[in-house]
C-alpha positions as CSV (number, residue, x, y, z in Angstrom):
1,M,-23.1,7.2,-0.2
2,E,-19.7,8.3,1.1
3,Q,-19.2,12.1,1.2
4,N,-15.3,12.1,1.1
5,P,-13.9,13.1,-2.3
6,I,-11.0,11.1,-3.8
7,N,-7.8,12.3,-2.1
8,S,-4.6,13.1,-3.8
9,L,-2.9,9.7,-3.0
10,E,-5.9,7.8,-4.3
11,L,-5.9,9.9,-7.4
12,A,-2.1,9.4,-8.0
13,I,-2.4,5.6,-7.6
14,M,-5.4,5.6,-10.0
15,E,-3.4,7.7,-12.5
16,L,-0.4,5.4,-12.3
17,E,-2.6,2.4,-12.8
18,F,-4.4,3.9,-15.7
19,N,-1.1,4.9,-17.4
20,R,0.5,1.5,-16.8
21,T,-2.5,-0.4,-18.1
22,T,-2.9,1.9,-21.1
23,H,0.8,1.4,-22.0
24,E,0.5,-2.4,-21.7
25,L,-2.6,-2.5,-23.8
26,T,-0.7,-0.8,-26.7
27,R,1.8,-3.7,-26.8
28,Y,1.3,-6.6,-29.1
29,V,1.2,-9.0,-26.2
30,P,0.1,-7.1,-23.1
31,S,1.4,-8.1,-19.7
32,I,-1.0,-6.7,-17.1
33,D,-0.3,-7.8,-13.6
34,D,-3.1,-8.7,-11.3
35,I,-3.7,-6.2,-8.5
36,F,-4.4,-7.8,-5.1
37,A,-6.0,-5.0,-3.1
38,Q,-5.4,-6.5,0.3
39,R,-1.7,-7.1,-0.4
40,L,-1.3,-3.6,-1.8
41,T,-3.0,-2.2,1.4
42,Y,-0.5,-4.2,3.6
43,F,2.4,-2.8,1.6
44,L,1.1,0.7,1.9
45,I,0.7,0.2,5.7
46,E,4.3,-0.9,6.1
47,T,5.5,1.8,3.8
48,R,3.8,4.4,5.9
49,R,5.2,2.9,9.1
50,A,8.7,3.0,7.5
51,A,8.3,6.6,6.4
52,F,7.2,7.7,9.9
53,A,10.2,5.8,11.5
54,Q,12.7,7.3,9.0
55,A,11.4,10.8,9.7
56,N,11.6,10.2,13.5
57,Q,7.9,11.0,13.7
58,M,5.7,9.2,16.2
59,S,2.7,7.3,14.9
60,T,1.3,4.2,16.5
61,L,0.4,1.1,14.7
62,K,-3.2,1.7,15.9
63,N,-3.3,5.1,14.2
64,I,-1.9,3.7,10.9
65,L,-4.3,0.8,10.9
66,A,-7.2,3.2,11.6
67,Y,-6.1,5.3,8.6
68,F,-6.4,2.2,6.4
69,H,-9.5,0.8,8.2
70,V,-7.7,-2.4,9.0
71,S,-8.0,-4.4,12.3
72,Y,-5.0,-5.8,14.2
73,M,-6.1,-9.3,13.5
74,T,-6.2,-8.6,9.7
75,Y,-2.9,-6.7,9.8
76,Y,-1.0,-9.6,11.6
77,D,-2.6,-12.1,9.2
78,W,-1.3,-10.1,6.3
79,R,2.1,-9.5,7.9
80,F,2.5,-13.3,8.4
81,K,1.7,-13.8,4.6
82,W,3.6,-11.0,3.0
83,Y,6.3,-9.5,5.2
84,H,8.9,-11.5,3.4
85,L,8.0,-9.7,0.2
86,L,8.7,-6.2,1.5
87,P,11.8,-4.4,0.0
88,S,14.7,-4.2,2.4
89,N,14.5,-0.4,2.6
90,V,11.1,-0.7,4.2
91,K,12.0,-3.7,6.4
92,K,14.9,-1.9,8.0
93,W,12.6,0.8,9.4
94,I,9.7,-1.4,10.7
95,N,11.4,-4.1,12.7
């Protein structure tokens, strides 16, 4: 059993998802998007890379991938699949 408590980022994402889903379920015809955890993880990796770059803070790809427990092989596979979906404000910082 993992000993680490839920961190504030995980808690915020959980709260957003709960509120979004609850709101959709109150509609006559709910429209609840599927969540693809791997794709979301890739987007979070790239968002973190962009944030570090924008703040002129050094962080290696190795450190960011370790934070998310993702291997280089997996990251590059995901990048090949989903890079084109990233918003332009993220793309401009990670090229």
